[in-house]
N, C-alpha and C positions, 0 to 999 in steps of 0.2 A: 737586405735591409727592406723588409716589407712594411715596417711601421716607422715613420719619422718622428713620432712623438718623443720629445725629450732628447732626441739625438742632436749632437753638436755638429753643425754643418758649416764648413768654411768655403766661401765663394770669392774668388779673385775677379777683378774686372766687373765689380757689381754696381758701378756708377751709372750704368745704362744697359739697354738691350737685354740679351738673354740672361746676363748676370743678375740684373735687377729683378727680372721676372722669376728666375729661379729662387731668389731670396724671398720674395713675397709669397710665392706659392708654397715653399717649404715652411715658411713662417706660419702660414695658415694651417699647416698640417701638424703644428705643435713643436717644430724643431727649434733649437736654439741656434741663432744665426750669427756667424762672424763674417763681416763683409769688408772688402778693401778695394781701393782704386787709387789712381793718381789724380783724379779729378775731384777736388774737394766739394764743389757744388753738387755734382752728380751723386757723390757718395752720401752727402748730407740728405739729399732728397730720398735716396733709397733707404737710408736709416729711418727717416720719418715714416715712409710707407710700410716698412717691415714692423716698426714699433706699433703702427696702427692696427696690425693683425693681432696684437697681444703677445707677440713673441719676444723673448729676450734677444737683444741684438748688441753685438760688439762691433764697433766701427773704427777703422784705422786707415790713414793714408799709407799707401805702400806701392813701391815700384818693384814689380816681381823680378826685374832684371838685376836687382841689387841683392846678391846672395846672402850677405851677412844680415841684411835687414829682414829677409824672409825667414832665416833661421831664428832670429830673435822674435819675429812675429809668431812663429809656431809655438815657441815657449810661452809667449804672452797669452795666446788664446787658450792653450792647455791649462795654464795657471788660472786664468779667469773662469773657465767653465769646469775645470777638473778633469776633462777628457776631451777627445776629438774623435768623431766617428766617420766623417767624410770630408774630403777636399775636392772641390770643383775648380780645377785649374782652367779658368775661363778667359782670363785677360789676354788680349791680342790686338795687334795693329795690322794694317795692310800698306803695301807699297806697289804702285803700278809703274813699270818701266822695263825696258829691254836690258839684257845683260850688257850689251854694247855701250849703253849710255849711263847705266847705273854707276854710282860711286861705291867703293867698298863699304863706306860707312852706312849706305842705305841698306845693304844686305846685312851688315852686322847688327844694325838697329832692329830689324825684323827678327833675326835669329835670337838676339838677346832677350826679347820680350816673348815672342811666340814659341820658341823652343826652350831656351834656357829658363824662362819663367816657369814653364811646366816642370822641367827637371828640378829647379829650385824648390817649388812648392811640393812636389812629390817627395823629394829627399827629406825636406824639413819636417813634413807631417807624418811620414810613413811609420816611424817608431811609435808615435801616438796612436795611429790607426791600428797597428798590430796589437798594442797594449789594450785597446778598447774591447777587443774580442768580437767586434762587429764593424769592421772598417770597409771603406769603399773609396777608391781613387777614380775620379771622373775627369779625363783629360780631353780638352777640345782640340781636335784636329780640324779637318775640313773636307768638303768634297775634293778640294785641291790637295788633299793628302792621299787621294785615290787616283787622280788623273792630273796631268800637267797642262798648264795653259800658257801660251806666249804672253809676255808682259807681266807674268806672275812668278818669275824665277825665285825671287827672295821668299815670297809667301809659300810657294810650292816646297821649297827646300825645308822651311821650318815645319810645315804641316806634315810632309812625308816623314820627317824626323820624329815628330810627336807620335805618329802612328807606329813607327818601328819601336820607339822607346816604350810606348804603352803596351803593345802586344808582347814584347819581351818581359815586361814587368808582370803582366797577367800570368804568363807561364811560370815565372819564378815564384809567384805567390802560391800557385798550385803545387809546384814541386816541394816548396818549403812547408806546405800545409798551414800557411798563415791564414788567420781569419780575416782576410782582406780580398774583396772582389775588385775587379778593375774593368772600367768601361772606357772605350775610345769613341768619341762623338765626332761624326762627320756631317756637319750642317751643309746644306746647299745654300741657295740664295735666301738669306734671312733679312727681314726688314729691321735693320739696326743702323746705327750711325757709323759703322766701320768704314763704309765706302766714302761717306762724306768727310771723315777724318783722315782718310788715307793720304799719303804723300805720293808724289809722282816724280819721274825722271824724264829727261829729254823734252820734247815739245808737246807732251800730252797735257791737256787742260783738265785740271783736277775736278772742277765743277761739272764739266761735261762727262767725265768718266763716272762720277757719282750719279749724275742724272741718268745715264745709260744703265747703270747697275740697278737703280731703283725702278726704272721703267720696265726693263726686260728680265732681270734676274732675281729680284727680291720677291719671291713668291710665297714665302711663309712668314707669318708674324712671329715676333720673338716670344709672345705668350704661348702660341701653339708649339714652338720649338721647345720651350721649357717643359710643357706637358709631356712631349715625346721623350725628352731626356729623363725626366723623373720616372716615367713608366719603365724605361729601359733599366734604370737603377733598381727599381722594385723587382724586376725580373732577372736581375743579375746578368744582363746581356753584355758580352765582351765588346760588341760593336753595335752602334746604332747609326742609321742613316736618317737624317732629318730633312724631310721635304721630298715631294715627288720627283723633283729634278735630280736630287742626289741619288735616288733609287734608280731612275731611268738611266742616268749617265753612268753610274757604276755598272749596271747590267750591260750597257753598250760597250764599255771598255772590256768587260769580260768576254763578250762575244767576238769583238773584232781585234782584240789585243792592240798591238802598236799601230794598227791601221787607223785608230781614232785620231792620230796626230795630224794627218793630212787634212781631215775634215775640220778639226779644231782650228788649224792654221788658217783655213779659208774663212771660217766664221769670224775668227779674231781679227783677220785683216780688214774685214768690213767694219767691225767695231772700232778698230784703231782709227779708221778714216773719219769716224764721227767724233773723235776726241782730240783732233788736231786742228 
């Protein structure tokens, strides 16, 4: 997909952050944009900003964890625009807490949105992408889909699952010779609201956790992240690492293998002390 002009692009989690910036930037390139989110105010603002680019925009409230709603949404978008060329499964949430103190519902909530939301979006739109003759699936995993961090077991589980699902899908599209490219996105620390909106378990202070993330880990703007992702789609890249931190840490894990875990545990232990 070298040219986005008149392409129909679907973006979930578009009410803020990377989703919003992707929608605006692709709208400026002449794409027709379908955006969704669970936040009505954020979604309305993104719709206004995309419309200001001159792009056609379809906006709908959507919880990606609700499978039947996602299936209906795919039909609605396809009927509205006549075709669908790309789905950016971007919606996601975060939860900070140790396995020992987390409730089952905490893990299930993250998996429902961050993993099953990706599966739901992919399955719902894939027939339309194949039929378009020029399709692309872009699934957002994370740096935490490449390495694990204490306190992030739920998020790690979802993002590792997204990686496996997406890489398998990519190979299946190649074998079937379908006209669909697949990209798995692994952002590092991005300056979005995900940390501020995260939930926590145990005695972690959510505000302090978010402050720590914004101060030490959020090194890449969502605008820059969107540019990197779009370029990766243009180049049909199967995997894209977003941010210098993602590249450095991915390389580190490759070099030291499981040895990274003891280093990570010590650093995380220091961070945990600051959030209690």
